[in-house]
TIDO-24903 format. One record per residue: residue number from 1; residue in three letters; x, z, y of N, C-alpha, C in turn. Coordinates in pm, whole numbers, plus 50000, padded with zeros to 5 digits. Layout:
REM residues N
<pt><k>NUM</k><r>Ala</r><n_xx>X</n_xx><n_zz>Z</n_zz><n_yy>Y</n_yy><ca_xx>X</ca_xx><ca_zz>Z</ca_zz><ca_yy>Y</ca_yy><c_xx>X</c_xx><c_zz>Z</c_zz><c_yy>Y</c_yy></pt>
...
REM end
This chain:
REM residues 75
<pt><k>1</k><r>Met</r><n_xx>40651</n_xx><n_zz>25745</n_zz><n_yy>44240</n_yy><ca_xx>40769</ca_xx><ca_zz>25709</ca_zz><ca_yy>44126</ca_yy><c_xx>40843</c_xx><c_zz>25616</c_zz><c_yy>44236</c_yy></pt>
<pt><k>2</k><r>Ser</r><n_xx>40966</n_xx><n_zz>25603</n_zz><n_yy>44223</n_yy><ca_xx>41066</ca_xx><ca_zz>25525</ca_zz><ca_yy>44287</ca_yy><c_xx>41095</c_xx><c_zz>25418</c_zz><c_yy>44217</c_yy></pt>
<pt><k>3</k><r>Thr</r><n_xx>41132</n_xx><n_zz>25281</n_zz><n_yy>44274</n_yy><ca_xx>41156</ca_xx><ca_zz>25149</ca_zz><ca_yy>44188</ca_yy><c_xx>41303</c_xx><c_zz>25193</c_zz><c_yy>44188</c_yy></pt>
<pt><k>4</k><r>Pro</r><n_xx>41353</n_xx><n_zz>25170</n_zz><n_yy>44044</n_yy><ca_xx>41499</ca_xx><ca_zz>25173</ca_zz><ca_yy>44035</ca_yy><c_xx>41575</c_xx><c_zz>25050</c_zz><c_yy>44086</c_yy></pt>
<pt><k>5</k><r>Lys</r><n_xx>41692</n_xx><n_zz>25049</n_zz><n_yy>44112</n_yy><ca_xx>41774</ca_xx><ca_zz>24956</ca_zz><ca_yy>44143</ca_yy><c_xx>41781</c_xx><c_zz>24837</c_zz><c_yy>44056</c_yy></pt>
<pt><k>6</k><r>Leu</r><n_xx>41787</n_xx><n_zz>24738</n_zz><n_yy>44103</n_yy><ca_xx>41823</ca_xx><ca_zz>24619</ca_zz><ca_yy>44018</ca_yy><c_xx>41964</c_xx><c_zz>24540</c_zz><c_yy>44007</c_yy></pt>
<pt><k>7</k><r>Arg</r><n_xx>42002</n_xx><n_zz>24472</n_zz><n_yy>43922</n_yy><ca_xx>42154</ca_xx><ca_zz>24429</ca_zz><ca_yy>43942</ca_yy><c_xx>42158</c_xx><c_zz>24358</c_zz><c_yy>44049</c_yy></pt>
<pt><k>8</k><r>Leu</r><n_xx>42088</n_xx><n_zz>24263</n_zz><n_yy>44088</n_yy><ca_xx>42092</ca_xx><ca_zz>24178</ca_zz><ca_yy>44174</ca_yy><c_xx>42031</c_xx><c_zz>24259</c_zz><c_yy>44307</c_yy></pt>
<pt><k>9</k><r>Gly</r><n_xx>42126</n_xx><n_zz>24340</n_zz><n_yy>44409</n_yy><ca_xx>42092</ca_xx><ca_zz>24376</ca_zz><ca_yy>44532</ca_yy><c_xx>42007</c_xx><c_zz>24321</c_zz><c_yy>44631</c_yy></pt>
<pt><k>10</k><r>Pro</r><n_xx>42019</n_xx><n_zz>24359</n_zz><n_yy>44759</n_yy><ca_xx>41931</ca_xx><ca_zz>24285</ca_zz><ca_yy>44875</ca_yy><c_xx>41997</c_xx><c_zz>24141</c_zz><c_yy>44879</c_yy></pt>
<pt><k>11</k><r>Leu</r><n_xx>41944</n_xx><n_zz>24051</n_zz><n_yy>44924</n_yy><ca_xx>42013</ca_xx><ca_zz>23895</ca_zz><ca_yy>44966</ca_yy><c_xx>42047</c_xx><c_zz>23911</c_zz><c_yy>45076</c_yy></pt>
<pt><k>12</k><r>Pro</r><n_xx>42186</n_xx><n_zz>23844</n_zz><n_yy>45084</n_yy><ca_xx>42234</ca_xx><ca_zz>23822</ca_zz><ca_yy>45220</ca_yy><c_xx>42199</c_xx><c_zz>23703</c_zz><c_yy>45258</c_yy></pt>
<pt><k>13</k><r>Lys</r><n_xx>42169</n_xx><n_zz>23662</n_zz><n_yy>45402</n_yy><ca_xx>42172</ca_xx><ca_zz>23540</ca_zz><ca_yy>45485</ca_yy><c_xx>42263</c_xx><c_zz>23465</c_zz><c_yy>45462</c_yy></pt>
<pt><k>14</k><r>Thr</r><n_xx>42220</n_xx><n_zz>23318</n_zz><n_yy>45423</n_yy><ca_xx>42330</ca_xx><ca_zz>23215</ca_zz><ca_yy>45370</ca_yy><c_xx>42271</c_xx><c_zz>23098</c_zz><c_yy>45411</c_yy></pt>
<pt><k>15</k><r>Glu</r><n_xx>42380</n_xx><n_zz>23008</n_zz><n_yy>45417</n_yy><ca_xx>42348</ca_xx><ca_zz>22842</ca_zz><ca_yy>45451</ca_yy><c_xx>42323</c_xx><c_zz>22800</c_zz><c_yy>45325</c_yy></pt>
<pt><k>16</k><r>Ser</r><n_xx>42201</n_xx><n_zz>22690</n_zz><n_yy>45314</n_yy><ca_xx>42166</ca_xx><ca_zz>22673</ca_zz><ca_yy>45174</ca_yy><c_xx>42155</c_xx><c_zz>22484</c_zz><c_yy>45178</c_yy></pt>
<pt><k>17</k><r>Leu</r><n_xx>42194</n_xx><n_zz>22474</n_zz><n_yy>45036</n_yy><ca_xx>42190</ca_xx><ca_zz>22325</ca_zz><ca_yy>45009</ca_yy><c_xx>42058</c_xx><c_zz>22284</c_zz><c_yy>44891</c_yy></pt>
<pt><k>18</k><r>Lys</r><n_xx>42003</n_xx><n_zz>22193</n_zz><n_yy>44865</n_yy><ca_xx>41902</ca_xx><ca_zz>22182</ca_zz><ca_yy>44776</ca_yy><c_xx>41942</c_xx><c_zz>22156</c_zz><c_yy>44629</c_yy></pt>
<pt><k>19</k><r>Leu</r><n_xx>41924</n_xx><n_zz>22197</n_zz><n_yy>44528</n_yy><ca_xx>41965</ca_xx><ca_zz>22158</ca_zz><ca_yy>44411</ca_yy><c_xx>41849</c_xx><c_zz>22163</c_zz><c_yy>44323</c_yy></pt>
<pt><k>20</k><r>Thr</r><n_xx>41812</n_xx><n_zz>22069</n_zz><n_yy>44247</n_yy><ca_xx>41697</ca_xx><ca_zz>22076</ca_zz><ca_yy>44111</ca_yy><c_xx>41770</c_xx><c_zz>22077</c_zz><c_yy>44002</c_yy></pt>
<pt><k>21</k><r>Phe</r><n_xx>41705</n_xx><n_zz>22189</n_zz><n_yy>43918</n_yy><ca_xx>41720</ca_xx><ca_zz>22161</ca_zz><ca_yy>43828</ca_yy><c_xx>41585</c_xx><c_zz>22199</c_zz><c_yy>43686</c_yy></pt>
<pt><k>22</k><r>Thr</r><n_xx>41608</n_xx><n_zz>22200</n_zz><n_yy>43573</n_yy><ca_xx>41481</ca_xx><ca_zz>22211</ca_zz><ca_yy>43471</ca_yy><c_xx>41538</c_xx><c_zz>22356</c_zz><c_yy>43398</c_yy></pt>
<pt><k>23</k><r>Cys</r><n_xx>41407</n_xx><n_zz>22410</n_zz><n_yy>43370</n_yy><ca_xx>41436</ca_xx><ca_zz>22518</ca_zz><ca_yy>43303</ca_yy><c_xx>41325</c_xx><c_zz>22546</c_zz><c_yy>43194</c_yy></pt>
<pt><k>24</k><r>Pro</r><n_xx>41335</n_xx><n_zz>22610</n_zz><n_yy>43096</n_yy><ca_xx>41212</ca_xx><ca_zz>22646</ca_zz><ca_yy>43001</ca_yy><c_xx>41118</c_xx><c_zz>22734</c_zz><c_yy>43054</c_yy></pt>
<pt><k>25</k><r>Ala</r><n_xx>40985</n_xx><n_zz>22676</n_zz><n_yy>43020</n_yy><ca_xx>40876</ca_xx><ca_zz>22791</ca_zz><ca_yy>43089</ca_yy><c_xx>40897</c_xx><c_zz>22931</c_zz><c_yy>43057</c_yy></pt>
<pt><k>26</k><r>Ser</r><n_xx>40933</n_xx><n_zz>22974</n_zz><n_yy>42954</n_yy><ca_xx>40991</ca_xx><ca_zz>23153</ca_zz><ca_yy>42968</ca_yy><c_xx>41083</c_xx><c_zz>23171</c_zz><c_yy>43041</c_yy></pt>
<pt><k>27</k><r>Leu</r><n_xx>41182</n_xx><n_zz>23103</n_zz><n_yy>43082</n_yy><ca_xx>41279</ca_xx><ca_zz>23127</ca_zz><ca_yy>43165</ca_yy><c_xx>41213</c_xx><c_zz>23131</c_zz><c_yy>43342</c_yy></pt>
<pt><k>28</k><r>Lys</r><n_xx>41117</n_xx><n_zz>23043</n_zz><n_yy>43349</n_yy><ca_xx>41051</ca_xx><ca_zz>23037</ca_zz><ca_yy>43492</ca_yy><c_xx>40969</c_xx><c_zz>23170</c_zz><c_yy>43523</c_yy></pt>
<pt><k>29</k><r>Ala</r><n_xx>40872</n_xx><n_zz>23196</n_zz><n_yy>43397</n_yy><ca_xx>40805</ca_xx><ca_zz>23339</ca_zz><ca_yy>43379</ca_yy><c_xx>40890</c_xx><c_zz>23449</c_zz><c_yy>43397</c_yy></pt>
<pt><k>30</k><r>Asp</r><n_xx>41013</n_xx><n_zz>23468</n_zz><n_yy>43347</n_yy><ca_xx>41110</ca_xx><ca_zz>23571</ca_zz><ca_yy>43341</ca_yy><c_xx>41161</c_xx><c_zz>23588</c_zz><c_yy>43530</c_yy></pt>
<pt><k>31</k><r>Leu</r><n_xx>41174</n_xx><n_zz>23451</n_zz><n_yy>43581</n_yy><ca_xx>41240</ca_xx><ca_zz>23464</ca_zz><ca_yy>43698</ca_yy><c_xx>41132</c_xx><c_zz>23521</c_zz><c_yy>43804</c_yy></pt>
<pt><k>32</k><r>Glu</r><n_xx>41002</n_xx><n_zz>23477</n_zz><n_yy>43777</n_yy><ca_xx>40881</ca_xx><ca_zz>23488</ca_zz><ca_yy>43861</ca_yy><c_xx>40887</c_xx><c_zz>23653</c_zz><c_yy>43849</c_yy></pt>
<pt><k>33</k><r>Arg</r><n_xx>40899</n_xx><n_zz>23706</n_zz><n_yy>43725</n_yy><ca_xx>40868</ca_xx><ca_zz>23850</ca_zz><ca_yy>43702</ca_yy><c_xx>40993</c_xx><c_zz>23935</c_zz><c_yy>43803</c_yy></pt>
<pt><k>34</k><r>Tyr</r><n_xx>41099</n_xx><n_zz>23875</n_zz><n_yy>43764</n_yy><ca_xx>41235</ca_xx><ca_zz>23958</ca_zz><ca_yy>43826</ca_yy><c_xx>41217</c_xx><c_zz>23932</c_zz><c_yy>44007</c_yy></pt>
<pt><k>35</k><r>Ala</r><n_xx>41150</n_xx><n_zz>23825</n_zz><n_yy>44044</n_yy><ca_xx>41133</ca_xx><ca_zz>23824</ca_zz><ca_yy>44155</ca_yy><c_xx>41027</c_xx><c_zz>23931</c_zz><c_yy>44240</c_yy></pt>
<pt><k>36</k><r>Ser</r><n_xx>40915</n_xx><n_zz>23959</n_zz><n_yy>44134</n_yy><ca_xx>40809</ca_xx><ca_zz>24024</ca_zz><ca_yy>44190</ca_yy><c_xx>40880</c_xx><c_zz>24172</c_zz><c_yy>44198</c_yy></pt>
<pt><k>37</k><r>Leu</r><n_xx>40959</n_xx><n_zz>24205</n_zz><n_yy>44086</n_yy><ca_xx>41046</ca_xx><ca_zz>24371</ca_zz><ca_yy>44084</ca_yy><c_xx>41133</c_xx><c_zz>24363</c_zz><c_yy>44181</c_yy></pt>
<pt><k>38</k><r>His</r><n_xx>41230</n_xx><n_zz>24248</n_zz><n_yy>44221</n_yy><ca_xx>41298</ca_xx><ca_zz>24262</ca_zz><ca_yy>44315</ca_yy><c_xx>41227</c_xx><c_zz>24281</c_zz><c_yy>44484</c_yy></pt>
<pt><k>39</k><r>Ser</r><n_xx>41103</n_xx><n_zz>24243</n_zz><n_yy>44499</n_yy><ca_xx>41010</ca_xx><ca_zz>24260</ca_zz><ca_yy>44607</ca_yy><c_xx>40974</c_xx><c_zz>24367</c_zz><c_yy>44624</c_yy></pt>
<pt><k>40</k><r>Gln</r><n_xx>40939</n_xx><n_zz>24457</n_zz><n_yy>44522</n_yy><ca_xx>40926</ca_xx><ca_zz>24571</ca_zz><ca_yy>44523</ca_yy><c_xx>41021</c_xx><c_zz>24691</c_zz><c_yy>44552</c_yy></pt>
<pt><k>41</k><r>Ala</r><n_xx>41126</n_xx><n_zz>24623</n_zz><n_yy>44489</n_yy><ca_xx>41239</ca_xx><ca_zz>24734</ca_zz><ca_yy>44511</ca_yy><c_xx>41309</c_xx><c_zz>24745</c_zz><c_yy>44649</c_yy></pt>
<pt><k>42</k><r>Tyr</r><n_xx>41284</n_xx><n_zz>24622</n_zz><n_yy>44722</n_yy><ca_xx>41366</ca_xx><ca_zz>24589</ca_zz><ca_yy>44831</ca_yy><c_xx>41257</c_xx><c_zz>24570</c_zz><c_yy>44964</c_yy></pt>
<pt><k>43</k><r>Gly</r><n_xx>41127</n_xx><n_zz>24562</n_zz><n_yy>44934</n_yy><ca_xx>41051</ca_xx><ca_zz>24550</ca_zz><ca_yy>45052</ca_yy><c_xx>41031</c_xx><c_zz>24459</c_zz><c_yy>45101</c_yy></pt>
<pt><k>44</k><r>Glu</r><n_xx>41048</n_xx><n_zz>24330</n_zz><n_yy>45051</n_yy><ca_xx>41089</ca_xx><ca_zz>24212</ca_zz><ca_yy>45134</ca_yy><c_xx>41033</c_xx><c_zz>24115</c_zz><c_yy>45013</c_yy></pt>
<pt><k>45</k><r>Glu</r><n_xx>40938</n_xx><n_zz>24042</n_zz><n_yy>45051</n_yy><ca_xx>40876</ca_xx><ca_zz>23925</ca_zz><ca_yy>44962</ca_yy><c_xx>41006</c_xx><c_zz>23815</c_zz><c_yy>44942</c_yy></pt>
<pt><k>46</k><r>Val</r><n_xx>41009</n_xx><n_zz>23779</n_zz><n_yy>44811</n_yy><ca_xx>41096</ca_xx><ca_zz>23696</ca_zz><ca_yy>44785</ca_yy><c_xx>41072</c_xx><c_zz>23645</c_zz><c_yy>44654</c_yy></pt>
<pt><k>47</k><r>Asp</r><n_xx>41070</n_xx><n_zz>23470</n_zz><n_yy>44672</n_yy><ca_xx>41034</ca_xx><ca_zz>23420</ca_zz><ca_yy>44528</ca_yy><c_xx>41149</c_xx><c_zz>23367</c_zz><c_yy>44434</c_yy></pt>
<pt><k>48</k><r>Ala</r><n_xx>41114</n_xx><n_zz>23316</n_zz><n_yy>44299</n_yy><ca_xx>41212</ca_xx><ca_zz>23308</ca_zz><ca_yy>44247</ca_yy><c_xx>41306</c_xx><c_zz>23209</c_zz><c_yy>44275</c_yy></pt>
<pt><k>49</k><r>Leu</r><n_xx>41281</n_xx><n_zz>23093</n_zz><n_yy>44366</n_yy><ca_xx>41363</ca_xx><ca_zz>23017</ca_zz><ca_yy>44390</ca_yy><c_xx>41490</c_xx><c_zz>23048</c_zz><c_yy>44489</c_yy></pt>
<pt><k>50</k><r>Thr</r><n_xx>41423</n_xx><n_zz>23138</n_zz><n_yy>44540</n_yy><ca_xx>41544</ca_xx><ca_zz>23218</ca_zz><ca_yy>44653</ca_yy><c_xx>41614</c_xx><c_zz>23313</c_zz><c_yy>44583</c_yy></pt>
<pt><k>51</k><r>Leu</r><n_xx>41579</n_xx><n_zz>23360</n_zz><n_yy>44451</n_yy><ca_xx>41672</ca_xx><ca_zz>23440</ca_zz><ca_yy>44393</ca_yy><c_xx>41783</c_xx><c_zz>23362</c_zz><c_yy>44276</c_yy></pt>
<pt><k>52</k><r>Ile</r><n_xx>41731</n_xx><n_zz>23242</n_zz><n_yy>44272</n_yy><ca_xx>41820</ca_xx><ca_zz>23172</ca_zz><ca_yy>44163</ca_yy><c_xx>41978</c_xx><c_zz>23154</c_zz><c_yy>44189</c_yy></pt>
<pt><k>53</k><r>Pro</r><n_xx>41996</n_xx><n_zz>23110</n_zz><n_yy>44312</n_yy><ca_xx>42134</ca_xx><ca_zz>23077</ca_zz><ca_yy>44368</ca_yy><c_xx>42204</c_xx><c_zz>23245</c_zz><c_yy>44342</c_yy></pt>
<pt><k>54</k><r>His</r><n_xx>42172</n_xx><n_zz>23328</n_zz><n_yy>44411</n_yy><ca_xx>42237</ca_xx><ca_zz>23449</ca_zz><ca_yy>44431</ca_yy><c_xx>42244</c_xx><c_zz>23537</c_zz><c_yy>44272</c_yy></pt>
<pt><k>55</k><r>Met</r><n_xx>42151</n_xx><n_zz>23511</n_zz><n_yy>44175</n_yy><ca_xx>42174</ca_xx><ca_zz>23544</ca_zz><ca_yy>44039</ca_yy><c_xx>42274</c_xx><c_zz>23453</c_zz><c_yy>43969</c_yy></pt>
<pt><k>56</k><r>Leu</r><n_xx>42295</n_xx><n_zz>23348</n_zz><n_yy>44002</n_yy><ca_xx>42417</ca_xx><ca_zz>23234</ca_zz><ca_yy>43969</ca_yy><c_xx>42531</c_xx><c_zz>23284</c_zz><c_yy>44021</c_yy></pt>
<pt><k>57</k><r>Glu</r><n_xx>42530</n_xx><n_zz>23306</n_zz><n_yy>44146</n_yy><ca_xx>42641</ca_xx><ca_zz>23361</ca_zz><ca_yy>44197</ca_yy><c_xx>42719</c_xx><c_zz>23495</c_zz><c_yy>44181</c_yy></pt>
<pt><k>58</k><r>Ala</r><n_xx>42617</n_xx><n_zz>23588</n_zz><n_yy>44119</n_yy><ca_xx>42636</ca_xx><ca_zz>23709</ca_zz><ca_yy>44064</ca_yy><c_xx>42702</c_xx><c_zz>23703</c_zz><c_yy>43934</c_yy></pt>
<pt><k>59</k><r>Phe</r><n_xx>42667</n_xx><n_zz>23622</n_zz><n_yy>43851</n_yy><ca_xx>42704</ca_xx><ca_zz>23579</ca_zz><ca_yy>43681</ca_yy><c_xx>42832</c_xx><c_zz>23525</c_zz><c_yy>43711</c_yy></pt>
<pt><k>60</k><r>Met</r><n_xx>42860</n_xx><n_zz>23452</n_zz><n_yy>43819</n_yy><ca_xx>42983</ca_xx><ca_zz>23387</ca_zz><ca_yy>43812</ca_yy><c_xx>43105</c_xx><c_zz>23460</c_zz><c_yy>43844</c_yy></pt>
<pt><k>61</k><r>Ala</r><n_xx>43043</n_xx><n_zz>23538</n_zz><n_yy>43943</n_yy><ca_xx>43143</ca_xx><ca_zz>23655</ca_zz><ca_yy>44019</ca_yy><c_xx>43205</c_xx><c_zz>23754</c_zz><c_yy>43890</c_yy></pt>
<pt><k>62</k><r>Arg</r><n_xx>43109</n_xx><n_zz>23779</n_zz><n_yy>43810</n_yy><ca_xx>43130</ca_xx><ca_zz>23883</ca_zz><ca_yy>43677</ca_yy><c_xx>43189</c_xx><c_zz>23825</c_zz><c_yy>43562</c_yy></pt>
<pt><k>63</k><r>Asp</r><n_xx>43208</n_xx><n_zz>23687</n_zz><n_yy>43561</n_yy><ca_xx>43241</ca_xx><ca_zz>23629</ca_zz><ca_yy>43439</ca_yy><c_xx>43437</c_xx><c_zz>23647</c_zz><c_yy>43456</c_yy></pt>
<pt><k>64</k><r>Arg</r><n_xx>43502</n_xx><n_zz>23693</n_zz><n_yy>43377</n_yy><ca_xx>43634</ca_xx><ca_zz>23680</ca_zz><ca_yy>43398</ca_yy><c_xx>43724</c_xx><c_zz>23583</c_zz><c_yy>43324</c_yy></pt>
<pt><k>65</k><r>Val</r><n_xx>43648</n_xx><n_zz>23529</n_zz><n_yy>43259</n_yy><ca_xx>43702</ca_xx><ca_zz>23386</ca_zz><ca_yy>43235</ca_yy><c_xx>43711</c_xx><c_zz>23269</c_zz><c_yy>43330</c_yy></pt>
<pt><k>66</k><r>Phe</r><n_xx>43596</n_xx><n_zz>23260</n_zz><n_yy>43390</n_yy><ca_xx>43590</ca_xx><ca_zz>23186</ca_zz><ca_yy>43502</ca_yy><c_xx>43667</c_xx><c_zz>23240</c_zz><c_yy>43623</c_yy></pt>
<pt><k>67</k><r>Arg</r><n_xx>43657</n_xx><n_zz>23363</n_zz><n_yy>43658</n_yy><ca_xx>43738</ca_xx><ca_zz>23422</ca_zz><ca_yy>43771</ca_yy><c_xx>43928</c_xx><c_zz>23381</c_zz><c_yy>43745</c_yy></pt>
<pt><k>68</k><r>Arg</r><n_xx>43954</n_xx><n_zz>23420</n_zz><n_yy>43632</n_yy><ca_xx>44100</ca_xx><ca_zz>23393</ca_zz><ca_yy>43606</ca_yy><c_xx>44110</c_xx><c_zz>23219</c_zz><c_yy>43599</c_yy></pt>
<pt><k>69</k><r>Ala</r><n_xx>44022</n_xx><n_zz>23142</n_zz><n_yy>43540</n_yy><ca_xx>44057</ca_xx><ca_zz>23001</ca_zz><ca_yy>43564</ca_yy><c_xx>44045</c_xx><c_zz>22962</c_zz><c_yy>43710</c_yy></pt>
<pt><k>70</k><r>Asn</r><n_xx>43976</n_xx><n_zz>23016</n_zz><n_yy>43776</n_yy><ca_xx>43960</ca_xx><ca_zz>22983</ca_zz><ca_yy>43929</ca_yy><c_xx>44081</c_xx><c_zz>23044</c_zz><c_yy>44003</c_yy></pt>
<pt><k>71</k><r>Thr</r><n_xx>44120</n_xx><n_zz>23141</n_zz><n_yy>43965</n_yy><ca_xx>44258</ca_xx><ca_zz>23208</ca_zz><ca_yy>44020</ca_yy><c_xx>44364</c_xx><c_zz>23104</c_zz><c_yy>43994</c_yy></pt>
<pt><k>72</k><r>Glu</r><n_xx>44365</n_xx><n_zz>23066</n_zz><n_yy>43838</n_yy><ca_xx>44521</ca_xx><ca_zz>23000</ca_zz><ca_yy>43836</ca_yy><c_xx>44488</c_xx><c_zz>22850</c_zz><c_yy>43903</c_yy></pt>
<pt><k>73</k><r>Ser</r><n_xx>44382</n_xx><n_zz>22776</n_zz><n_yy>43931</n_yy><ca_xx>44349</ca_xx><ca_zz>22656</ca_zz><ca_yy>43950</ca_yy><c_xx>44417</c_xx><c_zz>22667</c_zz><c_yy>44127</c_yy></pt>
<pt><k>74</k><r>Thr</r><n_xx>44394</n_xx><n_zz>22778</n_zz><n_yy>44178</n_yy><ca_xx>44433</ca_xx><ca_zz>22793</ca_zz><ca_yy>44288</ca_yy><c_xx>44571</c_xx><c_zz>22823</c_zz><c_yy>44362</c_yy></pt>
<pt><k>75</k><r>Ser</r><n_xx>44651</n_xx><n_zz>22848</n_zz><n_yy>44245</n_yy><ca_xx>44769</ca_xx><ca_zz>22922</ca_zz><ca_yy>44255</ca_yy><c_xx>44884</c_xx><c_zz>22782</c_zz><c_yy>44271</c_yy></pt>
REM end
């Protein structure tokens, strides 16, 4: 059985800055499960902390209102 592709694809190599945030225990558990599925899908071990910035970036890139506001502010 092949693993289905996840919405968040393979992770690019990027420069990182440290950011700390608080989340509910249920979200942490979901993030850990997602990280496990991502590791299985792409054959590279990854933890939830590594995925969070990529998930946020993907979310913001798909938010039409945010993109429109960002485009208007740079015009």
